N, C-alpha and C positions, 0 to 999 in steps of 0.2 A: 410585612414591613413594620407594622405597629408592634407585633410580638418581638421582633428583633430589636427594635428601639427600647422596648420595656426591658428586655433581657440585658441590653447594654447598660441601661440605667441601674439595674440591680447590681451588675458586676462593678460599676463605678462606685456605688454606695458601699459595697463590700470592701472594695480597695481602700476607700477612705477610712472605713472602720478599722481595717487591719493596720493602716499606717498610723492611726491614732493610738492603737494598742501597742505600737512599737514593732510591728511585723511588716515585711514587705508584701505588697499585693500578690495574691496567689502564691505566696512563698512559704517560708519555713517558720516553725514555731519553736521557741526556746524550750528545751527539755531540762528539767531540774538535774543539776550535777550533784549526785549523792556520793557519800563515802563509798558505797558499793560500786558505783560506776568507776570511780577513780581507782579503787583496788583492783578492778577487773579490766583496766584500760589496756593491759598488755594483750589480752585475748580478743578485745573488741576492735576490729579494724574499721568500723563504720565512722568513728569520730577520731579527733585528735584533741583530747581533753587536757593533756599534761604537756608542759614545755618539752620534755624529752620523750614524748609519746606515752610514757608510763612512769611509775615511780622508780623503775630500774634505770631509766634514763638512756635506754639502748637505741632509741630512734629507729626501732624495727617495727614495721607494719606487718601484721599477719595476713594481709590481703595478697592474693595470688592470681587475680584476674589478668593482670599485666605480667607477662613472662618474657624470658629470653627469646622465646619462639615468636611471639606476636608483638614485641615492643616496637618493631619497625612501623606498625600501624598507629603508634601513639602520635596524636596530633593536637594542635592548639584548639581547645574548645572555646575559650574566650579570654580576653584580657581586660584589665580594669586599672585606670590611672588613679594613683593615690595622691597626686597633687603636691608632692614634696620633692625638693632637690637635695635633701639630706641623705646620708648613708642609711641603708636598711638592713640591720642585723637581726630582724625579728624572726621568731617562729610563730606562724599563724595558729590560732586555736579554732577548732571546728566542732560545733555542737549541733547535730540534727539539721544540717544545711545552713547554719549561721556561722560565719567566720568573723572572728574578732582579731584586730590587728592594732598594735601600738605603733603608729607611723612616726618613727624616730621619737623625739620627745616633744612632738608638736600636737598630736591629737590621737585619740583612740577611736577607731572606726569599726562599726558593725555592718557587715555586708550579707545580704541574702544571696546565697549561691545559686538559688533557683531562678530568681528574677533578675539577678546580676545588678541589683540596686542597693544603694546605701540605706540602711535602716535608721542609724543615728550616728552622730559624731560628737565626741566630747573634746573640747579644746583645752590643751594644757597651757597654763600661764606660768612661765618661768621668769625669775628676776632678770632685769636687764643686764646685770653684771655677771651672769652665771658662767660665761666663758672664761672669766678670770680665775675661776676656782675648779675648773674641770680640764681634762686632758685631751679629749678625743672627739669633739663635735657633739651634735645632738643625737647621740646613739641611744637606742633602747633594744632590749632583747625580746620584749613581748609581754603579754598579759597572762594571768591565770584565772581560772573560773572555779566557782564553788556555789552550789545551790542556785540562787537566782542573782548572783552578783559577779562582776568582773573586777579583778584586783590588779593594780599595777604600781610601779614605783616611778619616781621622777628624778630628774637630774639634780634638783635641789633637795634631795633626800627626804621626800615625802612618800607616804603610802596612801593610796586612794582606793576606795571601793565605789563602784557604780552599780546602778540597777541594770541588769543585763537586758531587760526588755525596752527600756527607755533611754539609757545612757545618762540618766540623772545621777548626780553625786549623792551617795548615802553617808559616807564619812571620809575624813582626811586627817592624817596625823603627821607630825614632823618627827622623823627618826633621829635626826641630828642637824646641827647648824652647817649649812653649806659653806658659809664663810670660813669655816675651819678646814675646808678642803674635802668635806664629806659629800658624797654623791651616791646615786644609785641608778643603774641601768638594767638590772636583772628582773626577770619574771619571778614573782614570789613562789615559794613552795607552800602548798596548802595540805595539811594533814590533820585529820580529826578536828576540823574547825579552827586550827591555828594557822594564821597567815605569817609565814616565816620569811624574813628578808636578811640579806647581808649588805653591809655598807662598803662602798668603794672609796678610794682616795689614798691608796698606798704610796703614791708619788708625792703626797703632801704631808707625810708624817702623821697620819691619823691613827687613832686607836681602833684596831679591827674589832668589829662587833657583829653579832647575830642576834636578831630580835624577833620575838613572836608576839602577834596581836590576835585578839579575839575577832573572828570573822564578822560577827554581827555589829560590834560596837567600835572596834578599833582600839580597845583597851589593851595596854601592854601587859603581857602575861609573864614573860621572862626576857632577860638580856644576858648574853654570854660574851665575855671579852676573850678574844683569841690569843692575845699575848699574856703569858703568865704574869700576874701581878705580885707585888712583894708578899712573901709568905707562902706563895704557891710553888709547887715543883716546877722547875725550869726557869724561874725568874733569874737565877744565878747565871744563866747562859746568855744574858744580855749585859755585856760589860759597859761601863761608863754610864750606867742608868739609862741606856738607850731604849729600854722597854717603854719609857714615857712617850716616845714618838715612834713606836716600833712598826707601824704599818700592819702587815699580816691581814689585809682586808679580805673578806669573804664575799666577793662581788659577783659570783656566778651561781646559778640555780643548783641546788643540792639534789641528791637522790635519797630514797627512803626504803627501808626494809620493814614491813609490818611484823615479820617473825621476831625481829630483835627490838622493835620499836625505836630504832636508831635512824637518825637523819645524818647524811654524810656530806660534810662541807669541806671543799678544798680551800686553802688559804693562800694569800699572795706573798709578794716579796717583803722582806724586812726593809725598814727605812732607816737611814738613807741608802741609796744603792751603794755608796762607798762603804765597803766592808770594814775598813780600818777604823771606822768610827763606832762600831758596835761589836767588839771582840766577843767570840763565843759562838755556839751553835745557833743561837736565836730560835729556841724552841717555840712552837706555835706558828711560826712563819713557814712558808713552803711546805705545808703539811696537809694531811687528811685528818679531820676531826670527826669523831663520831659522837653525836649528842643525843641524849634522851629527849624524845619529842615532848614529853609531859613537863619536864623540868628545865631543859636546856643544859643539864649537867653533862660535862665532858666525861665520856666513858672510856674512850681510848683515843690515841693520836699516833700518827706515823709521819716522820719527817723525811721528805724525798731528797731535799738538798740542804744540808747544813752549811753554815758559814757562807751563805750565798753572796757572791760578788757580782752576779751577772743578770739579776732580775729574772730569776727562774721561778716565776709564780707557779703555784700548784692549785690554782682555783678550778682547773678544768674538771670536767665531769668524772665522777667515780662511778662507772657503770657496773651494775650488779648483774652477775651472770653465774649460774651454776656450771662448773666445769668438771670434766673427767680428765685428770692429769696423771699420767703414769699409773692408771688403774685406781687412783684415789679420787674421791668426790671432794671438790673444793667449793665452798660457798664464797665465790670470788667477788672482789671489787677490783676492776681494772682501770688504770689511768695511763694515757699517753702523755707523758710529762714534757714540759718545755725543755728540759735538759737533754732530750733525745732518747729517753728510755721508757719502755712500756712496763709498768709494774702490775703484778697481781698480788693482792693482799687477801687475807681471810677477813671477810666483813664482820664476822661475829666477834673477833677479838683484836683485829688490827695487825695480826702477825704477818710478817713478810713471807710470801710464797715463792715468787720468781721474778726475774727481770729480763727484758730483751732490749738490747741496744738497737733501736730501729733507725737511728740517724748515725751512720757510720763515721761521718766527719766530726762528730762531737769530740772536742779536744780539751774541754774545760777540766776534766778529771775522770774519775771512774766510780763505778758502783760495785760494791762487794756482792758477788752472786750468791753468797751464803746468807747474808744478813740484810742486804739492801742499803747498807750504810754508804753514804757518798763521801768521796775524798777529793778535794779540789787539788789540781796540779798547781803547786806554788809558783811554778815558772810562768803560769798564765795570769797571775795576779798583777794588776796594774798598780802603780805607785806614782808619787810626784816625780815628773820627769821621765817616767817609763810608760811606754805604750804596750798593749798586749792585744793580739788578735785571737779572738775566741769564737768557736763555733759550738752551738748555734748562736744567733743574734738574740737580743732581748725580746724579739717577737716570738722566739721559741722554735724548736724543731717541729712542734705541734702547737698551734696557737688558738686563736678565738674560734676557729671552725671546729664544731663538735665532730668527733668520730662517731661511728655507729657500730653496734655489735649485733650480728645475726645469731641468736641463741640456738637456733636449729643446727647451724653449721659450726657453732662455736668459733666464729671468725670475727675479727675486728677489722675495720676499714679506717685507716688513718690518713688524714690530709696533712702532707708534710711540707715544711718550709726549709729550703736549702739556701742559707744565708749566714754570713759571718759579720763580725763587728770589731772595729779597732777601738779598744777602751783606753781612756786616760783618766787620771785622777784630778779632782778639783776641790778647792776649799768650799765648805758650805756650813751654814749654821741654821738651826730650826727657826722659822718664822711662821706663825700661824697663817694658814691660807696661801702659802707660797710654796712652789715646788721645792722638794727637799731631796736632791739627787746626789750631788757631790761627784759627778762623773762628767766626762766629755767624750768626744770621739765621733766616728762616722762609720757608716756601713760600707762593706764591699758591695759591688753590684755590677749588673742587675741580678736580682735573685731568680731562683728557679723553684720548682715544686714537683711533687709526685703524690699519687695516691698509692697506698700500700694495702694489700690484703694479708692479714696475719692469722695464722692458725693458733688459737689460744691454748689448745691442748698440748701442742709441741713447742710453742714459743718460737715459731719460725715464720719468716716472711715468705708467703706463697707466690705473690706476684707484685709487680710494680707497674704503674701507669704514669708516664712522665708528662709534665706540663711546663710551658715556657715561662711561667711566672709562679711565684709562691702560692700554694693553696692555703693562704691565710684568708680564705674567702668563705664560700658556702659550706655549711655543715653537711653531713652525709645522712642520707635516708637509705636504709636497707629494707628489703621486702621479702615476703615468703615466695614471691615469684622469681627468686634468685637474682635480683637486680640490686644495684645501688645507684642512687641519683645524687648529683651534686652540680654546682656551678663554678664558674671561674671569673677572674677579673676580666678575662677576654670577652665576656658577655655570652659565653656558651653554656648551655644546660645539657648535661651528659647523663647517659645511662651506661653502666658497665655490667658485664656478667660477673656476678659475685664470686663464682668459683675460679674463673680464669683471669679476670681483670680486662678481658677483651671489650673494647668499645662497641656497643651494639645500637646506639641511638644518640642523636644530639639535636639541639634546637638553638638558633641564635636569638637572644632577647635584645632589648634596647639599651641596657646598661649592665655594669658589673653585678654579679650575684654575690653578696656578702651575707645573706641571710640563710634560712634553713628551709629545705623542701619538706612538705608533709604529704601524706596520702590519706584518703578517706573514701567511703562508699556513699554514693548518693543516687537514688532512683535506679538501683541495680547495676551501676557502673562504678568501677574504681577510677578515682581521679588522683592526679598528682599536681600539687600547686607549689609555687615558689614566688617570692617577691624579689625584684631586682632594684638596684639603686646604689651606685658607687658612693663610697664614703668610708668612715671609720679611721682607725689609727694608722694604717699602712700608708695611704697617700699623704697623710699629715706629717709622719715621723720618719719615714724610711729614706728620705733624701735620694741619693743616686742609686739606691737599691730598687727604686721604682723603674721598671723598664720603660723605654721611650714610647712604645706602642700603647701603654696604658694611659699615658697623659692625653691621648686624643679621645678618650671615651667620654661620652656625655653622661651627665647626671640625670636623675629623674626616676621616681618610684613607680613601679607597675607590678600589679598582681597578674601572674600567668597561671592558667588552669588548663591541664591536659587530660585527655581521655582517649581511648581507642576509637578509631573510626568504625562506624557501622559497616558491615559487609553489604 
């Protein structure tokens, strides 16, 4: 009895020591996140160290313990309340059994996945008036990690570095003035010690910017303006000096190719939404920009939608994948665009390769299959006193939910939004910190959605999986077990057979899933995790496009972790 009591006392002392050190009792220890680990993250299924799983951004896990044959045995291992009623669009980061989550723009939380306990929490303090200068609630996409630090952005356009073991702040910088409409919700991109971020705020007439900071000190290293300035090629495509408030925000996490030393940033809509106020192609907006990591210099750019009248942001992930197309090897960059088309570019030089119209109802115009050049149907342009019905909506045929690419199958999995919008024109003038749109209208509704499996070699849709509401929700995770995982507004978490699109598993969670599932290996078992929590732009902005059944869903953020049942 005395020995057992002594043993318990020792265990208690060790637990206290571990807690003081920033580790959960009997739990996990932070492992330094090196350049080598980040570069090899595509091959390493043990952790989830990068926002898009790896620098390619494909959200593909090489783990294959969970397969189409045994996925029916997948069950809830445990759940964890995150204590927030805000929407949860985050991608969790996992390092050696420690999960880091930015819970909306309220706090950053480190959880020991072995002990199922919080290690630390860092409270984010936002200005009381932040809602006046942002569009879509207290949303955040997540954190990034490098060496012994955690990096994240805030809604008031700050970049923060924390000590990964203790959660204590190391440095904080202001990227821009939030009262000018600038904000950030993205997880930083970290390459070779550079913490790169893009500023949001395209609906406020901001100047699109991408900034790199030193990971140790927060010192600014370079800053790139996305809209061509006077004297730069493309400035002439912004009539009426509209470049001054041109938008083209780069507000989503980029991808990176070490072979070219290029980081690939999608850019957002030109401002205002009213196309008549900014005649010309508006180069730099609705584009993919390739920047040199060391200098921030623009190496090439490709514009997906010129003369945009419909808010067809192109900030979405440019996934890097090597393809075999017609017997030719292509160093591909693929993007499923808001405008309803899936593009393949050559990531070495930005040259157009091919396009697939994945949203057949898209009626805004067409894309030249030889050049990728867009052409707006003039009959669809709205004007004063004239309404126009356009498909897809400004949420896009593919929106905030990230697609995934299985590089082994060379297949893409696209969450699709089936929704149209009635556009009208309004008068507007720029005022700092005020929404700068110049349009009105309303959605058709309610909306629908589907998941698509696309063969990237042939540019053909292989299968479709329908859903009764738009898949403007959970991002997609694909795995070497030939599965894809994603969630819905309806609170269901699904697994489909990647080859056929057949549903093979589902689990009902407590709220809508608008974030991203991840997979990792811990103690010899493959796990799949996702955070639920209704919120984001769709319930705020979609009006009657929100189906009635979604209005009954409760809010509340919860982490769900799944693993195979033991036999």
